[in-house]
N, C-alpha and C positions, 0 to 999 in steps of 0.2 A: 504493500499501499504507500501511495505517496504522501509525503506530508507538506504542506505548503506552510513556510515557517515565517515568513515577513511578506511583506505586500508592498510596501512604499518607504521611501526614506525622501524627505525633502521638506513637505511642507511643515511648519512651523518648527522650524529647522534643530533651535536650541533644546526644545522641551522631546522632539521626537530622537534625535541621535541619542538622549541619554534612554528612554525609552527603548531602542531599538538594540541598543547595547546590552542590556538588561535580559530583552526577551530572546534576543537572537544569541548574543555571545556564552549568556550564561558561566561568567567568569572571563578573567585576564589569561592564565597561562601563560604568561609572558616568560623570554629569555632572551639570553643576552644574543642571541643568533637568530636569522629566519629559519623558520621550520623547514624541512624536508619538503620537494615539491611532490605531488603523485608523478609516476613516470610518464614520460611524454609532457607536460606542461611547465610551464615556468614556476619560480618559485613563488612563495604566498608574498602578499602585498606588493608585488610588481603590476602597477596598473596597467591593464590590455584592454580595457573598455572605456566608453564612455557613455554616459545617460544624461537626458535632458532635452530641452526645446527653446534654447535662449534665454532661460531663465538660471535658476540654480542649476548648476553643472556638477555628476559625480563621475567618478573614476572608478572603477571598480576590477580586481584582480581575475584572476582565472577558477577562483574559490567562493566568489560570490562577495568578497569582502569590501566594503568601502574604504579606499585609501585617499580617498583627498574630497572634498565637498565645499565647493565655492557659493557665495552669496555675497552679491544680489545676482551679480551676473557669471559669466565664464571666466572673466578676468576680474573677479571679485575675490573677496576676504576668504579665507579658508576657515571652515569649522571643525572638519575633520583634515588633518594632512600628516602622510608620510612622507618625510623628507625623500626627495629624488637621491641624495646621497646614500641614506641607509636601505633603500631600495635598490641600489646599483650595486652597494660591496655587500649584499645579504647580510643586513645588522638590523634590518627592522625588527621590531617585536610586535606581536599583537595588541599589546593595551592601546598602540596608536591608533587602531583601524576598530572599524564596526563589522565587528567578526561574525562569520554567519556559522553558526553550531547547531547540530542536530541531536535530539534528545531520545537516543535508542532506548529499545524495550527494557532492557535490565537497567536503565535508570542513569547510567553514561552520557553526559555531554560532549560529544566531540566536533572537534570544528572540522570545515568540509577538507581540510588537508590530507586529515587521517583517516579518509574516506579508500574505498576500493578502486573508485572512480569516479570522475568528475567531467560530468558535459554541460555545455554552456550555448546557448543563444539567444539573438534578438527574436522577440515577436516579428512575424514578417513587417516588412514596410513601418518599421517602427525603432525608438530608441528604448526601449521596454528591453529589460535583459532578465532572462532566465537561467539559472543554474542549478542541475539537478546533481546530488550526491547519493553514491549507491556506497551503504554497509552492510555487505552479506547479502540478505533479502530485503533488506530496510531501503526505501527509497525516500528524500529529503530533497525540496525543492525552496529557493529562495528566489523572489521577483524584487527586481531593484528598477524603479522609475521614480522620475519626478513629478508631482500631481496626483490626481486622484484617478478615477475609474477612466474618464475621458481621455487622458493620454495617448492612448495607443491610436485612439479615433483620430485626435489633432493631427499626431504624425502622419497617418495616412493621408488626412485631407493635405497636409502641407505638400506630402511628396507627389500626389497627383497633379499639383500644380505644375510640375516640371516639363520643361520643353523634351520630348523622348528622344532617343535616338532614331538614327535613320533605322528604316523597316528590316535590314539585312543584319544586324547589329546581334552577335549570338548571344546565348542566355548570360553565360559569365559576364559579357560587357554590359548587361543590362543588369546584373547583379552587382557589379562592383559601382557603376555609377550611380544606384539607388543607394548604396550604404554609404559611399563619397559625401552624397547631398546631406545624408542624415547626419553624418558627422559634422559638417558645415553648421547645422541646423543647430547642434548642439552646443558647437564651441563660439557662436557668433550671438550676440547679446541682442535679444529682440527688440531691445527697447533704444539703445546707446548706437549699434553697430559695431561695437570694440569686439574684436576676434582674438581670443584666446589661442596661443599657439599650439597648445597641448593643456589637459586637465592634471597640471601635476606642478610643485611647485618650481620654480625656476622657468618654466615654460607659462604659465598660466598668467602672461602679459599680452600687449600688443605690439608686436614688430610691422612696421610698415610694408616691410615685402611681405611677409605671410599674409597681412590682413588684405595688402594690395592684392596678391594673386586669389583670394578667398573673393573679393569682389569682381574679379574679372570672372572667375569661375561661376558664380551666383549670376550674372548678367548673361554669361552665355549661355545658362541653364534657362532661361525666363524670370530670373528672381530678380526683377529689375528694382520695385522697392527694398527689396534685402540689399541692393549691392548699393544702391544710393546711401542707405543708412551707414554702409561701412566707408565709403568714400568721404561722407560728411565728416565721419569722425576721425577721418584721418587728415582731413584738410584742417580740422582743428587743433592739431598737434603743432608744437614747437620743434620740428624735427632736426633743429640744431642742437638741442640740448640733451639729448641721449638715443640710446640704438632702440630703447624699448620703451613701454608707456603700461602706466596701471589701467584698469577699467574707467577710471574717470577723466584719463588723459594726461596724468601725472609722469613726469618724466622717472625712470628708476634709474638711480644711480648705479653703477658698476662697470658700465660699457660706454664708451663715447658715440656720438654719432656716427652713423657709417653713411658710406657713398653713394649706395643707391635709393635712399630712402625718397627722395623726390621723385626720382624716376616711376616708383614704385606707386606712390600716391596720384602722379599724373595719370598713369596706364590703370588705374582705379577708377578715377573721376571720370576718363574719357568712355571707359566702358559703360559707366552707369550715367551717363550722358550729363554729366554735368564738367566739362574739360576745361573752360574757362577759367575759372579758379585756381586750378591746380598750375595750368600752363603760366600763369601770370607769377605764382609761388615759385615755379620751375627755373623761369627766365633770369630770377635773381639769385640762383643757387645754383644755376649749371656748373660751376667752376668747382664745386664742392665734392666732386669724385677723388680728386687726388688728397694721396697721404691720409687718405680714411681705410678702416678695416672693410673690406667685403663679406659675403656671406658667409665665407669661412671663419670669421670673426676673430681672426688673428691678428698680428701686427698690422699697423698701417702700412698702406704702399699705394703703390696706382696699379690698380686692378683691373682687369677686362669687365668681370661682370658690373663695376660700376659705371665703366666708360660706356657700357652697351645701354644701360638703364637712363643713364641721363641725355643720351640722345633723345628720350620720348620727353623730356621734360623741360624742354626748351623750344624757341623758335627754331632751332637747326635741325629740326624733325622735317623741316622744309627743304632742307638741302641734305638729304641723306647720302647723298656722293660725297659731300664734303667730312662728312662722319664716318663713312666709311674709310676714306682715305686716311684721315687720321687713326683710326682704330687699327687699320692693316700697316701701317707704319710703325706704329707702337707696339704691336702684339702679334702680327703676321711672322712667322717662319714657315719652310719649305711643307711642313707636315700639318700647320694648322693654324689654330689661336692658341696661344699660350697665356696665361695666368696673369703675369706680372710684365709691364711696361718694359722694353728695352732688355729683356731677360730670358734670351731664348731658351735656357735651360729648365725654365720654370716648368714646364711640361703644361701639355694640352689641359685646357678648362671647360669642362661640361657647359660652363656657363655661356658658352659660346652660342649653346641654343637660343638664348635670351634675344638675340638679332635676330631671329626669326619669328619666334611667339615668345613674349607680347611686345617686344620692343622692335618692329620689323624694321632693317637695314637692307633693303634688297641688293644692294651692290655688294653684300659681302655673304649673301646667301653662299657661292661657291667655295669660300675657304669654310666657311661653317659646317656644308655638307662634309666635306674632306675631315673636318675636325670630328666630328659626330660620327660619322662612320669608322673612324679609328677607335676612338673611346669604345664604342658599343662592341667592337671586337672583342674587345679585353674583359667583355661582362662576365660575370661569373653567374650560377643558377639563381641568384636573389639580386642580381643588377650589378650595378657599378658605384665605385666611390666617386666624389665631387670632382676631382681633376689627377693627373699625373703626378704633381707633385704633395699630394696628400699625405701627412703624415700622421693620420687618425688611424692607423691599422688597415686591416684589410676588411673589415666588415661593410658590406652595402647599404648605401643611401637611399631611402626610396624617392625623396622627392627628385634628386639629380637624374633618377632612371626615370622618373615620368617625365620632367621637362625635356629630357633628350627624345623619349617615345613623341612627344607632341611634334617638336620641331621635324624631326626627321618625317613622320606621318605630313607635316607642313610641305615639306621638299620633296615629296612625293616617293621616300624612300620606305613604301610600306612594310616590305617585308623584315627590313631592320626596325620599325617601327613595334610591329608586332610581337618579334623576338623579345623588346625590352618590357612589351607588357607583359608579355609569357613570365618574363623574371620578377616584374611586379606581383603578378598572382601568385607566385609562388613564396614569395617576402611575404604577404599578407598573412594575418591571423586566420583561423579556422572561422573568426565572426566575419573576415573581410576586411580587417582594419588592418592599415599600414603603420608599421613603427616608422620612427624616424630612421633608426637602422637595425638591421637583423644581424646574427650570428652567421659568420658565413659558412660555417659547417652545420650548423643544427638548424637554421631559420627563425631560432626563439628571436623574441624581442631582446634588443639589447637596450634601449632608450623608451622617450616617451611614447606612447600606443594610446588613441592614434595621433596621427599629427596632421594639423589644418592644411599646411602648406601642400604635404603630398597628396593628400586629398583633391586638392584645390587643381593640380597639376594632372592627377588621374580624370579628373572630370573633363579638364579640356581637352587631353589626348583624346580620351573616347568620343568628344562631340570632333574632332578632327578626322577622325579613323570612320566615323558611324556621323555625317552630319545629317540632322536634323531640323524641321521647321522650328524656330523659335517662338514661343508663346509672349503675348504682349499682354 
């Protein structure tokens, strides 16, 4: 017999969290190290799913435990928080989360990670998450949702508004498309348009590049009003103040402004139908890409990604040949486009793809094609790393894999684009969610899951491969 242990977490958040801890947890059983995983699953307390519809936002691990809860929106304050560092190092304790536990017939309370097996799925077309644990012949289910019984119906109504993929899109593409849209729904504040990069401390902030890509993807899928809210939020930021921002638009200390921010805001505003304001801002900041960090968020420098993004943020977009000549002179080598200006040994950079989508510089297309085909040829089973010069290990990153697929498709390299999408599918979790990066051997998540940026590019790649009518 299956027993349902918990129906929702989120409404009346403070009182309900306390009640849920008593009702579901049955104690703390905390230890100095993260408990062992069920074979084939990630460790407990590593967030692998997101729940919500643009209000309160919850991250859940593979065992139904709530490991992060934000209010009033996805980039809001944490009510529950298992630190990202403790998740990554395997030192999280049960007392930090809202733990799903089962009361067996013999009277024992056991957490779901002590089960013989655990299965997890979203209710179809929703962000309502169901986790089932089996202890011998006993089965227990915990359901995590934000909101009342109408949450699932509201998600389905929202998803039904999406512009469909073209009629020949395969079933896997439609599933990825729908799940990616629901991820963006969960991570985008429906009141303000603030987009959290992920449901995890350190990621529950607004990066202009991540949020800009989300706005472009939402507009592409027919969610023009949602895209406008995101663009308006971005237009209200002081982009010179920091690399990331809180849910109310306040700069977050610790990382200096990055060189692509103005470009992403301009592209978001244009996709949402409000280009004038962003272009005016871009014209005053077009030189700010130099001596700035890029999307790899390392040392400041003169980087390809920032140079490409800047072409979209100013009146220079009317003279793309001039922009192409400037970029080719600084970053072009025989093999393609490298990451650092005048440094031919800095390695080919997958961000060359941005010069096709979403910052098209047509005169660069031949060099971009050359670059991306070389990078795609090095792909492992689960995708690519950001660039040849990448020093962050061998684990693939899903956002570069997705944006490479997008631009290869736009360049007419459909076979190569589909190979990248196949790698992206393998990198996805069983729930269809894209981690920031995955273990190169096991494909288990190694970082924030899901990542808004990755799902935004997945939506754009799918729409490029199977274009369909855009709803208005």
